[in-house]
C-alpha positions as CSV (number, residue, x, y, z in Angstrom):
1,M,95.8,107.0,59.0
2,A,97.6,103.9,60.1
3,V,95.4,101.0,61.3
4,S,97.2,101.0,64.6
5,E,96.2,104.6,65.2
6,G,92.5,103.6,65.2
7,L,89.6,105.8,64.3
8,A,88.7,109.0,66.1
9,I,85.2,109.3,67.3
10,G,84.3,111.9,64.7
11,A,85.6,109.7,61.9
12,L,83.5,106.8,63.3
13,A,80.5,109.0,63.6
14,K,80.9,110.2,60.0
15,R,81.3,106.7,58.6
16,T,78.4,105.2,60.5
17,G,76.0,108.2,60.4
18,L,75.6,108.1,64.2
19,A,75.9,111.1,66.4
20,V,79.0,111.2,68.6
21,S,76.7,111.1,71.6
22,A,75.1,107.9,70.4
23,I,78.5,106.3,70.0
24,R,79.4,107.4,73.5
25,Y,76.1,106.0,74.7
26,Y,76.8,102.6,73.1
27,E,80.2,102.6,74.7
28,A,78.6,103.3,78.1
29,Q,76.2,100.4,77.5
30,G,79.2,98.1,76.9
31,L,78.5,97.5,73.2
32,I,81.8,98.8,72.0
33,A,85.1,99.3,73.8
34,P,87.5,102.0,72.5
35,W,91.0,102.5,73.8
36,R,92.6,105.9,74.6
37,N,95.7,107.2,72.8
38,A,98.5,109.0,74.6
39,G,96.5,112.2,74.4
40,G,93.5,110.6,76.1
41,Q,91.3,110.6,73.0
42,R,89.1,107.7,72.2
43,R,90.2,105.4,69.4
44,Y,88.1,102.7,67.7
45,Q,88.9,99.7,65.6
46,R,87.7,99.6,62.1
47,A,85.7,96.6,63.2
48,D,83.6,98.9,65.4
49,I,82.1,100.3,62.2
50,R,80.5,96.9,61.6
51,R,79.5,96.5,65.3
52,L,77.8,99.9,65.2
53,S,76.1,99.1,61.9
54,F,74.9,95.8,63.4
55,I,73.5,97.6,66.4
56,M,71.5,100.0,64.2
57,I,70.1,97.1,62.1
58,A,69.4,95.0,65.1
59,Q,67.4,97.8,66.7
60,Q,65.4,98.2,63.6
61,F,64.5,94.5,63.8
62,G,63.3,95.0,67.3
63,L,66.1,93.8,69.5
64,S,66.7,95.6,72.7
65,L,70.1,96.9,73.7
66,P,70.5,94.1,76.3
67,E,69.7,91.5,73.6
68,I,72.2,93.2,71.3
69,R,74.8,93.2,74.1
70,K,74.3,89.5,74.6
71,V,74.8,88.8,70.9
72,L,77.9,90.9,70.7
73,T,79.6,89.2,73.6
74,D,80.1,86.2,71.2
75,L,82.3,88.4,69.0
76,P,86.0,88.4,69.8
77,G,87.2,91.6,71.4
78,N,90.8,91.2,70.6
79,R,90.5,90.8,66.8
80,T,88.4,91.7,63.9
81,P,85.4,89.4,63.6
82,T,85.6,86.9,60.8
83,P,82.8,86.1,58.3
84,Q,82.3,82.9,60.4
85,D,81.8,84.9,63.5
86,W,79.0,86.9,61.8
87,K,77.5,83.8,60.4
88,D,77.3,82.3,63.9
89,I,75.4,85.4,65.1
90,S,73.1,85.2,62.1
91,V,72.2,81.6,62.9
92,K,71.4,82.6,66.5
93,L,69.2,85.5,65.4
94,R,67.3,83.6,62.8
95,A,64.6,82.3,65.2
96,H,64.1,85.8,66.6
97,L,63.8,87.3,63.1
98,D,61.4,84.5,62.0
99,Q,59.1,85.2,65.0
100,R,59.2,88.9,64.1
101,I,58.4,88.2,60.5
102,A,55.5,86.0,61.6
103,A,54.2,88.8,63.9
104,L,54.4,91.4,61.1
105,T,52.7,89.1,58.7
106,R,49.8,88.6,61.2
107,L,49.6,92.4,61.6
108,R,49.5,92.9,57.8
109,D,47.0,90.2,57.2
110,N,44.7,90.9,60.1
111,L,44.7,94.6,61.0
112,D,41.5,95.2,59.2
113,G,39.7,92.4,61.2
114,C,39.3,91.5,64.8
115,I,42.6,91.6,66.6
116,G,41.3,90.7,70.0
117,C,42.0,94.1,71.6
118,G,38.6,94.3,73.3
119,C,37.3,97.4,71.4
120,L,34.4,95.3,69.9
121,S,34.0,98.1,67.3
122,L,34.0,96.0,64.1
123,P,31.3,93.6,63.0
124,K,33.9,90.8,62.8
125,C,34.5,91.2,66.6
126,A,31.1,89.8,67.3
127,L,32.2,86.6,65.5
128,Y,35.8,86.3,66.6
129,N,35.7,87.9,70.1
130,P,32.1,87.8,71.4
131,D,31.8,89.5,74.8
132,D,35.6,90.2,74.7
133,R,36.6,86.6,75.4
134,A,40.1,87.4,74.4
135,K,40.6,89.4,77.6
136,S,40.9,86.0,79.4
137,K,44.2,85.5,77.6
138,G,45.7,88.8,78.8
139,S,45.9,92.4,77.9
140,G,46.7,93.8,74.4
141,P,45.7,92.7,70.9
142,R,45.7,89.0,71.7
143,Y,45.1,87.7,68.2
144,L,47.9,89.8,66.7
145,M,50.1,88.6,69.6
146,G,49.7,85.0,68.5
147,D,46.6,83.8,70.5
148,A,43.9,82.1,68.4
149,P,40.3,83.0,68.7
150,E,38.2,80.4,70.6
151,T,36.0,78.4,68.3
């Protein structure tokens, strides 16, 4: 296959491990932009393999499709992204990933203790969340979400 011919959607699906329907969905969401050949078939750049791989990884890290779309708008649409393009994206995502790592670390370290959810079922809850004081900070597991117990 010549590079100028582009990749058919089936070839892209096979290479990325995504279903054809998922690729079409990402296209409808504006995350990738194929062109059509003379026969009306979708054709994709080889760079779309990396874009789709990035989408899959970013979703695993907890980014929503609108967040992913915003990040991908920084990539050039008329050429294959360079290593510097990807490095720039990496720098922008670093703070988000650091926050996610901190939240997962809190979950790992505190799940067996009072998480400020209001259940009051653990002996530690009487110490860290007496009378469910955490509810004044909002709903959900307040201490896992970053709020500190009142002292």
